[in-house]
N, C-alpha and C positions, 0 to 999 in steps of 0.2 A: 774153130780157131786152133791152129796147131801150136804146140808149145814154143816153137821158135818165132812165132808171130805175136806172142803175148806182149801187151803194153800195160805198164803199171803207172797209176797216178799216185805219187807219194807226197804227203803233206807233213811238214816238220817245222819246228821252231828254230830260228836262227837269229840271235841278237835282237830279241823283241819284235821279230817279224815272222809271219807265217809264210813259208815258201812252199809252193806247189809246183812239182816238176813231173814230167813224163819220161819214163825210162824203159829200156828193153829188159834189163836184168836187175832183180832185187834178191839179195840173199844174205844170210848170216855171215859176217866177216870172220876171218881167222883170229882177229883181235877181239877178245871177249868184250861184250857190251856194245858192239857197233853193228850197224846194218850197212852193207855195201851196195851202192847204186852204180850202175854202168849203162852205157848206151843212151845218153841223154838225147831226147827228141825235142826239137824246136820247130817253129813254123818255117816255111820256105822263105828264103831271102828275096824271091821274085815277087812277093806280094806287095801291092801298092800301099795298103794301110799298115802302119807300124804301131804296134801296141807298146806304149812306154813301159808297162809293167813287165811284159815279156822281155823287152830289151834289157831291163835291169837284171833279170834272172840270167839271160844269156851272158851278160858281162860277168856276173858272179861265177858262172860255171864255164867261162871261156877257156877252151883247150883242156878241160878236165876230162881225163880218161876214166877215172874211178873216184868215187867220193865215199868216205866213211862218215856215217851220221850216227851220233850216240843214240842208243835204243830209247832212252828216256825223252829224247827230243822228237821222236816220231809221233805224229798225231793219228795218221791213217795211211793205209796202203790198200789200194783198190786195183783189181785187174779190170781194164776197160777195153771196149771194142776198138777204139782208135784214140790217137793222141789229141789233145786240145791245146789251149793256150796256157803257157806257164804263167804263174802269178807270184807276186811279192806283195803281201798285205800287212799293213801296220796292225799290231795287236791293240785293240781298244778294250779297256778294262783289264781283267787279270786272267791269264791262262796259266794254270798250274801244271807243271810237268809231273808225270808219275814218279814218285820217289823210288829209288833203287838202293838196295843195301841199307835198309833201315835197321839199326841195331836193335836187338830184342831188349825189352825192359827187364830190369833185374827185379826178382820177387822181393 
């Protein structure tokens, strides 16, 4: 797989939902504490079956060229062979985000 053909599956938390998207580019943003996602990949519109979960994600990222996701919201980033179905899943139970900038305790 060439570097320009890489596809990434990114899972992150957004408003008590886990969002899973497929993108062509993932990198550290110039804005500290954010990961930048570009080149969103969704299923072809010519498919007969429509996945309602993927349609919600398409609406969420409709006409988005680039998205900045807070680093602490990222759950996982995987390089995959090919794109799949984007998902929007309700969080059941508790999902704790990794704390950032925790002040040190005073002795």
